[in-house]
N, C-alpha and C positions, 0 to 999 in steps of 0.2 A: 187058671192061671196058673203060674211055675214060680214061686217069692227064694227069696236068694234072703235068708236072714243072717248078717254080720254082723257081731258081736264079740268078743275077746272076755264077757263075763259067762262061761258054761252054764250057770243055772237059767238066763236070760234068755240063750238062745235058744238050750229046748225049751219056755215054758212057750214062748212065741210062737216055735214050729208046733207045739201040740193046739194052742188055738187055730193055726192059720187051717193045719189040718182039719180041723173038726167042725170049720168052714165050709167043706169042700173043697180045701185047694194043695196041691202039690207043695212041698218045701222042702229045700234043704236051709244047711250054716255053711256057716263060714266063722276064721276066726281071727285072718289076718289080711292084711293089703292082697297079698299073693292070691290067696286060698280065693275068693273075694276077685278080683282081675278074670281069671284063668275060670271063674265058673259061668260070668258075664261074658265072658268073649267064647267062648263054644260055642261051636258051626252049628251043631244039631242041638235039640232039647234045653236051650239056654234060659235060664229065666226070666222074665218080664218085667217083675215088680221086684226091688228090691227094698226091706228094712233095713236100715246099715247105723250102728254108733255114729256119729257124725263123728268122732275123735277120743279117740282112745291110744294109750302108749301102743298097739299092735294094730290099730285098724282105726284108719283116716275118712271115716266116710264120705265127708264130703271132699276131698281132696279127690278121691276116685268119684264123685259124684259131675265134677269140676272135671273132670278127663273124657268121661262119656261122652259129657254136652259138647265138649270141643271137639269132638273123635267125627267126621263121617259117614254116617249110619244110613242104611234104609228101615233101619229098625229100633224103635224106643221103648225106653226101659224107665218104669216108671220108679224112680227113689220118693222114700220115706226116709227121711233120715232121725237118728234121736239121742236124746243124754236126759241130764237131769237139772237142765235148766229152762225155766220155762219166760226168760225175759220175752217181752215184745221186738229187743234190739237180737236178743239170739235165734227166737225166728225169721227174723225178715232177713236176718247174716246169713242162713241158712238157706234160704230162697232164693233170695236174689244170686245164693251161690249156684244154685241148676235143682236145689231143689224140688221137686212137686207136694211135699209136705211132710207135716211138723210131726212127731211124739214127744211125749214127755216120761223118762222111765221113771218107775217101774212102771211098764205097760199095762194099762187099764184097757182089757178086754173090750167094753163097750166101743173106745176108746179104735184102738183096731179095728172093729166090723164097721167103726162108720171109712175111716181110708180103706178096705179090702174093697168095698162098694162103690166108694169115688176113683179109684183106680182102674176098679175094671171097666166101671165105663169109658173112661180117658182109653184106655188100651183097645177096646170095642172100635171103638172112633179109630185109636193109630193103626187098626187091623184092616179097615175097610180103606182108607189111605191110603195103606203099605201098599193094598192089591189093586190100588187102579193106577197106583206112579210102579206098581212092577210091568202094569198090562202094558200102559204107552210105554215105557222102554222095550218090551215084547215087539211093540208094534214098529218103533223106531228101529230096532236092530235089524228087524227082514225088509226093511226097503230096500230097493233095487238103489237106490244114492245116498252119499256122505252127507251128512248134517253136521258144520261142525260152529260151536257159540262165543262170539271173539266178545272180553272187556273191549276197554274204552281204549284202550292200549294195543290193541290184536294180539294181547293174548289168549290163549284155545282155554275158554272156561270150562265147556265139555262139547263134547261128541258121540254121535250113534257108530255101534259096530262097524259098518262099511265105512266109514272112512280113516278109521284105524287100519281097513284091511286093505284098501287102496294104498295106501300110503307104508302099510306093509311093516306097521306096528304090531307088535302082541301085547306090548307092554305099553299099558297107557299114558305110565306113572315119565314113561320119557317125553313128551309131548306139551302135557295137561298145565297149565298155569307156566307153559309159557309163549316167548311170540312168535307167529308163523313165519314173522321174517327170519328169526334167528335158529327156525327148527325144518320147516317143506316148503314156503315159496322159494322159490330158485333165486328170482331177482327181485333187488334190492326195492330197483322201480316201480317192478308190480306188489311189496308192501306195500311202500308209499302212496300209491293211488288206493289202495285198499282203506289203508289208514285216513284219507283222507274222508273215501267215502264214508269210513266208520263216526266217525268226528261230524261229521255234515248228517251225520243219518239220511244220507241219500242210500235209494234201490238202487238195484243197478242187474241184469240183464245178459245171458247166455255172455260173458267175456271168457277166456282161455288165454290159461297160466297155466306156469310150467313149475311142477313140484318135482321135488323132490324127496326120492324115497327114501327108507333103511339102508337098504343096501349099496343109498349112492346114485342110482340106477334112476334116469328123468321119466316123471308121469306127465301128458298135458291134459288139462280138465279142463271144460267147461264147468261157471262157478256163476252161481247167481248171488247177490246180497239181498238181504230186508234188514232194516233195522229192526229192532223189536227193545221190550226195557222188562226183562225180570231177572231179579235175584244177581245182579253183579253184572249182567249179560246184556253188552245193546246193539249186534249185529250178531249174527244167522247165515250163514254160508251153504249156501246146498253144490253140490257135487258129484258130478260124473264124469267118465271117459270122452272125451272130446271124440 
């Protein structure tokens, strides 16, 4: 594992880094919010385990933890927050804020060793799940047809690469979480019919619809629809050239 130790107390940082390396793991340190966020956001070789002081004048571990928990990402960061308080209320506050575990300062080597082993187990399982997710994404992105998943109001929640390619969109953010009727479905009547099927959870096969590409040209597609229920997605469209 590669750990990030974040504390504006230099002596504490050095001691924890020393203990982590003695346990056979990599370790880097940071003393400010900006340094921590930069290291955790690095594309290659980013730490996947962070031990941060929960709140100091220069480093606010709990706020950083909340920020990363709210951001969509394929990669999980295991957060252990630490401070000098050990009350049950404080621990609950940190865990409810997104922390995986808690350490009391000054850090006891045996307590740290237990947290390292627990975090390693979680991250190993997360790595397996991430690999499975990436394999499925690769498979979906290599299908010869587009797949688009809608929310209850017809907003585009997710889609595979071929769908965006059909629409001529390289920037997925331009249409994600927006209603298809406001972006790519050409006729309001088609979107209204689609919305009726979504709300009624009614499947349909091979319906031809006109879609508007990013360059404003019109593309006629064959569309199949199926109701599903998965993390806010209630309907799935399969699209191919008519």
